[in-house]
N, C-alpha and C positions, 0 to 999 in steps of 0.2 A: 504494500500500500504506500502511496506517496501522499504529499500534502493536499493535492487537488482532490484525490479520492476521499481522504479524510474529511475535507471540507464539504464535499458532496454528501457524505454519510451524515455528517453533523447537521447539515441543512435539512435533510430528509427527516432526521430525528426531531428537530425543532419545529418542522412544518406542521406536524399533527398536534402541536401544542405540548406544553410541558409544565410541570409544577415548579421548574427551576426558573426563578425570576431575577437572578442577579446577573452581573456582567463579569465574565472571567476570560482571561487571556492565557493561552498556552504559548510559552516562548520556547521554541525548539532551536534557538541559536541561529546558525547559518541557514538552516532549513526554512525558517520563517515563523509565522505566528498563526494561531487559530483563535479568533475572537468570537465569543458567544455572548449575545445579548439576550438573556432570558426574558427580559421585560417586553421586548418587541419580537421575540422568537426569530431572531436573525443571526446569521453566521457569516463571517468574512475572514479575510486574512490581513486586515488592517492592524496597525499597531496603535490601538486606542486605549484610553484610560479604563481601568477595570476595577471591580471591587477586590479581586484577587488575581495575581499573576502566578502561574505555575511554570517554573523553569525546569525543563526536563530534556534530556538528550532524545533525539528522534527514535533511536533504536530502543531505548528504555520505554518510551511512550508506547511503541508498538507492542512491547511485552506487557505493559500495563493493560492496554486495550484488549489484548487477547487473553488476559487472565493468567499469564505466565509469570508475572511479577506482582507481588503483593504491594499495594500502595503504602502501607505502613512501613514495611521493610525498606522500600525504596526511599522513603522519607528519612528513616533512621540511618540509612547508609549514605545519605547525601546525594542520592541519584535524582531526587525530586525536591525542589525547594519551593516554598509558598511565600509570596510577598503579599502583604495586605491581610484581608480577613480570612483567617484559617477556617472559619465555619462555612464559608462559601465553598472552599475546596472539599470539605466533608460532604457537602450536598451533591457532589458530582458523581458519586458512585453509580446511582441508577442511570444517569445519562450516559456514562461511559460504556455501559453494557450494550448500548445501541450502536456504538462506534465500531464494535468488533467485526 
């Protein structure tokens, strides 16, 4: 999966509506960003202001999305960093399952 495919899957997941109402940005470094605005159910690759920014390597994100890497372990090992509101990141688990 590449960033364009992830963006498409995220758009499809948000199109049907979601109980996620915050703004979150996944920062994949050189690979780019995925910005999810739960309030308006939109997804883009812009570098916009978010309630929480999750910094994670692209390969590690793919493992997280596939369920091959536990988010808590990734956080504890420093593979995943959360800037901003940690509770927003905690709300993402249900949404992430739709990205696999």
